[in-house]
Phi, psi and omega in degrees: 000133179282130178297157179287126179232162179250113182290355177263003182251133181223151169246133180247133176284168187301320181294325177294319178296319177297315178304318183285301190277325183265309188272343182060035182301132180302328180293342180267353183299316178299323177296312179300319180295318180294319178292316179299326180275353180081012177280338180226135181246118182272126177246144180211167175253167176300325179294323178293321177295317179297321177296317179301314179298317180298317181297323180300335182265002179291143182305326182295341179254347184300326182294345182287342179066031181283160177263098182301322179298318179294321179294322177292326175297319178297317177303310182295327180292317189263332183275138171270105191274131173259119187298326181247157176294148176293150177299140179305136181283134186279347184289115181298333182289347179244040174266121181279138179291342174257103184304332179294338181265352184300326181301328178294317178293313182302316179294313182303315180291317183299324184261000180071037179294143175279338188222141164235113185260128186201161168243005183284125183299323181295322177285315181298332178296342181265008185303313183295308180294333180293329180299331177295341178257007180081008183257128174262117174258117184204177179277160175301326180294316178294317177302315182299320179296318178293320179296319180297320178295317180296319179294322180293326181283338184285000000 
């Protein structure tokens, strides 16, 4: 039996958040529009926020001249923050080979998210077993195509 999930709830990995908030990547625009319109609710943990802040200070991004404070305000505005990390998920079939990414899976399963959006190969490799838990792990582009179809049908 597939667990009950909410198709309006998503967890975004750090690179997807960077694509959206820092780089303004065109592929993230449908995602930004859905979150802004309230059709999709982004959930994150305090640890995910801390990782985002840490990444903003890495030398490879320092040359961009971004306003880290403004980006964190955007994070806080749009993310529904869970103060503590989700309890580790017990399902062996959803163990990420990159331990740093396991928290995204754990949160998504714990809150019944319909989506985990990522471009990370280690997370995307779990797409098939995640479906048994009602979770779709996919890229923002694939999610956007599905969202466009759903909106057209509505």
